[in-house]
N, C-alpha and C positions, 0 to 999 in steps of 0.2 A: 504494500500500500504506500502510495506516495506521501511524503511529508507535506505539510502545509507550507506553501512558499511565501516569501516576503512580498511578492507582487500583488497578492490579494489577501485580505481586502484592505490593507492599510495599517499604519502603525497603531492608531487608536483601537481598532478592532482587535489587533493582535495583543495589545496590552489588556483589553477586557478579557480576551480568551485566556490569557495567562492567569488572571485573577480568578476567573470562574473555574478553571482547571485546578488551581491550587485548592480552592474551596471544596471541589468535588473529591479530590484526593484525600482531604482531611475529614470530610463529613459524609461520604457515601454510606448508604443511599440517601438522597434528599430530593426534594421537589424543586420546580422552578421558583415557586413562591419562597422556599427556603433560601435559594440562591439570591433572590432579589433582596430579601431581608439581610442576609449576611454580607452581601457585596455593596449595597447602597446604590446599585445600578437600577435603571428603570426596567419594568417588566418586558417591554419590547426589546430592549438591548440584551437582556438575559436570554430571551427566546431566540433572537438572531445569533447570539454567540453560541448557544447550545447547538443550533442547527449547523453552524460552521464547524464545531468540534465533532459533531456526529458525522459530517461528510468526511472528516479526516480519520474517522475510526477511533477517536479518543473517548467517546461517551457512548454508553449503552443505556437503552430503556429497559426497565425491570418490570413494567406493568403498573397496575394501579395499587396505590398505598391505602392506608387506613384513613377514613374520613374523620375530620374533627368537627363535623356539623354540616359541611357543604358537599360539593362534588369530591369524589375520591381523586387525589392527585396522581399524575404520572410520576413515577419514581425513576430517578436517574442515578447512574454510578459511573465512576471513572473506569475506563477499560484498561485495567492494569496489564493485560496480556497483549496490548498493542505492540509492545516490544519488550526487550530484556536488556539488562546491563550486567557487566561483570566487575567485581571488586578484586583487587590483587594486593596481597600482603607479601612484599618481597623482603625476606629476612636474610640474615647472614648465612644461614645453613639450609633454609627451605623456602619454598614458595607455597602460599595458600591462595586458592582461588574460590570464589563463590559467584554463582549466577543468581540474579534476583529479577522479579518482575518490576514494573514501573512504580509500584507502591513500596518497594524496598523489601519485600518478603523474600528472604533467602531460600532458594529452592534446592540447590545442590552445591556440594563442595568438593574440592580436590586438593591434595597436598602432595608435594614431591620434594625430595632432597635436592639441593644444588651442589652437593659435594662433587668436585671434579667438573662442574658445569657452571662456573661463575662468571665467565666472560659475558659482556653485554649481549652478543648475538646468541650465545647458547641459552642465556636466560630467556630471551624473547622467543626462541624456538620452543623451549619448555612451556612457556605460557600459551603459545599457539596450540601446542599438542593438548594441553590440559583443557583449554576452552573448547576445542573440537570434541573432546571426549564428553564434556559436560552437556553441551547442546545436543549431541547425538543421544545421550542417555535420557535427556529430558524431552526428546521429540520436538525440539525448538528449531524452526527453520533458520538457517544461517543468516538470512536477510533480516531476521527479527532481532539479532544481536546488534544493538544500536550504539554502544559505547563502552569504554572501560575506564576505570580509575585505578591508580596504583600508588601505594605508599612505599617510598624508597628509603633505605637506611643510610641517609647522608644529607649533606647540604644540597638543596634542590632549587633551581631557578624555575619557579612554576610558570612564569610568563613564557619563557623560551622552551620549557619542557626538558631542561638539561639537568642531569645529576652532576653537580660540580665535583663532589667527592664522596665516595662511599668506602671508607677504609676496610670494612669487613668483607668486601667483594674484590674480585680479581680484575685488574685493568679498568677500574671505574674512576676515571677522572674526566670531567667535561664530556659525559656521555649524552648524546642527543636521544634520550630514551623515548620521549614522546614520538619523535619521527620514526624511530625503529619500530615501535609498536604499531603506529598507524600504517606504515608500509607493509608490515607483515600481516596485520589483521584486517586492514581495509576499512576500519571504522575509527571515529574520533576517540582520542585518548587524553587523559589528564594525569599528570604526574605531580606528586606532592611529597614532602618529607614525611617519614613514617610516623613520627611523634605528632606532627601537625594533623596527620590523617586520623590518628587515634583520638586527638582532641575533638575533631569534627564528629567522629563516631559517638563520643560521649555527649556532645551537644545535641545530636540528633536522637539518640536512643539510649543514653546512659545516665550517669550520675549528674551531668550538667544540663539535662534537658530543661529548656525554658530559661536558662541563665545566660544573660547577654555578655557578662564579663567574668572570665575564669581562667585559671591556668591548669593545664594538665601536665603533671610531672611524672615521667616514667623513670623508675629506678630499677635497673637490673644489672647486667654486666656493665652497661654504659648508662649514662644519664642524659636526658633531654627534656625539654619543655615545649608544649604547644600553647601559644598565647592567643586567647580568644577575647577580642575587645570590640564592643559595639556590634555584636552578632556576626563577627567575621574574624578570620585568622589574621594575625599580625606577623609579617615576614621580616621586616627590617629592610634597610637599604641594600644589603648584599645577601639577602635570603638566609641570614644566620641568626635571626632572633630566636631565642629559646635554647641556644647552645650553652646551657647553664652548667654543664660539666666543667667549664673553664672558670667558674666563679672562684675568686681567691678567698681564703679563709683566714680569720684572725689567728695568728700563731701556727698556721698550718703550713704545708709544703708550698714552696714557691716553684711552680712548674711553668716552663715556657709554654706559651699558647701555640703549640704546633698542631696543624690540622689533622695529622694522623696519630697523635699521641693523646692519652687521657689528660684532662686538666686537673687542677688541685681538688676541686669538689668531688669529681668522679673518682679520683685516686683514693679518697678517704671513705666514701660511702657507696661507691659502686661495689658490685659483688666481689671483685678481686680484692679491693681494698679492705673490706670487712673480713674476708676470709684470711688474708695475709696477717691482719692484726690479730685474729684469733689464734693462728698458728704461732705467732710470736709470744702471745700470752701463755700458751700451752708449753712452749719450750722453756720459758722463764720459770714455770712452776711445775717442771717435769717430775719433781719429787712427789707431787700430789697426784700424779697420773696424767697421761695425755692420750688416752684411748679415743677421745673425741676430737682430736686435733684436725681432722679432715672434714669437719662438718661444713655444710653449705650455710650461707648467711641466714636464710630463713630458719634452718634447723637450730642455729645458735640462738636466735631470738626466741624460738619455742622453748629451748633449754632454759633460757632466762626466766620464762614464765613458770618453769618447774622448780625454780629456786637456786639454780647454779650461780654462785657469786661471780665467777669470771664472766659468764655470759651476761649477767645483769650489768656488770661494769661496761662491757662493750655495747650492750643495747643502749644504756644511758648516754655513752659517749657519741654513738651514732645519732641518737635522737637529738642531742644538743647541737650537733653540726647541722642536721636537717632543719631544726627549729630556727637556727641563725639564718640559713639560706631562705627559708620560707618567709621569715620576717623581712629580710631584705627585698625579696620579690614583692611582698605585700606593700611595703613602703613605696616602692617604685611604681607599681601598677594599680594598687588599691582595688584589686578584684575582690568580689564577695566570697569566692569559692576557690579552693585548690583541690583538684582531684588527683589522687595518688594512684599510679599504675605501675606495671612491671612486677616481676616476681618478688622483689624486695619492697617496693612501694606499697604493695597490697598486704604486707604483713600486719596483722592486727596488733601484735605487741608493739611494733614500731609506731603504729598510728596512735595508740594510747599514750605511749611515753612522750611522743612529740606534741600531742594535743595538750598534755599537762603543762609542758614548758611554754607553749604559745599562750595558754590561758593566763600566764603571769603578765603578759603585755597589756598595757592600756590602749595602745594603738597597734596596728598591724596584727590583728587577730582574725584572720580569715577563717571561715568554716572549712573544715577538712572532710573529705569523703574518699572512700576507696572506689576505684573504678567498678562500675556495675557490669560492664561488658567483658572485663578481664582481657584475655588474649585476643578476643574477637573485636576489640575496639578499632584496630586498624582495618579489619575487614569491613566492618560497618561503615567506617569513614571513607574507605575506597569506593564502596557502593554509592554513598552519598555524593562523592565527587562525580561519579559517572552519571547519576541521576540528574544532577544540576546541569551538567554539560548537555545531556540528551534533551532535557526540557527546553533549554534555550534553542537547541537545533530544531526540535519539533515545531516550535512556534516562531522560529526565525527571528528572535528578539536579541 
């Protein structure tokens, strides 16, 4: 089915169409009268707009609804199967794909390891193979896959679609990933930084839903932040906003800000930093036993909850560093919410310890929440990127 073209019926009608379509996506099923009330448009305008969207295949009639005293209304819904999009979570060791309908309902998923296949072209080939598999399994005509969104693990120029640097991948400097994807897949693509993508996912379907100003802080092996201000992502002048792993710490290590090396903040409370500190503590107290010296960061924090004094000491030290960083972020941005994600960021013991420290502040006391979507935050964000791109393409706005 052909997309609605910009030559007909003009900018105003296309703007009306976008407004009505957005309402239908949020409130289906509803009647024309409902759309008049919610949109503020006149009844004739809504009727002509619905007819326009029906010709394009974007709206379906469901039949008569329940009467509230008068004639039974014709009920309408958004045709979510008009097309489909794909979300791509590109990680350092694997690729995760999901295909969704145009309402964002995830229909199928696929995961593959990238070990030995991390060059840009091999990654794109893997993505192409995965998408072909998913649409075949779902019985989706290839022409109905309308766009893809991708979260990349590195500094990304969203406007140009270029991954400037992705240290955890092979040969990833200044990679024109959007162009590579569009050339291989033959559909529009959007490329974004992975943590920004996760922030978008949390805004759309997670812990930050309905919040216009928040920070998503991912703490795992590495650390990064997605900054969401005024209902949109903030990227900075060189696309590096949110690279908070480079934050300098009072009395902490002075690390040169090298693009392929961890910064001071990351070296202390990233996974490697916490686990290295734990091993050093165990070596110093070897006479008391060191059977647990190889624990992962989250296991150390769980051990602290069980009463282990060494683990408690490290948990408190980590929480103090995190509280300092969150206070600084809050003073600068004054967001109402900070969402913690990543394997370490979602640790409940760390959240509780950090929250107690932040509660001592008279200013810079943002609400803290753990990611609702967990590891799926990037996947949902990538789907949202694709949906936004496809909606603009469908209505040619």
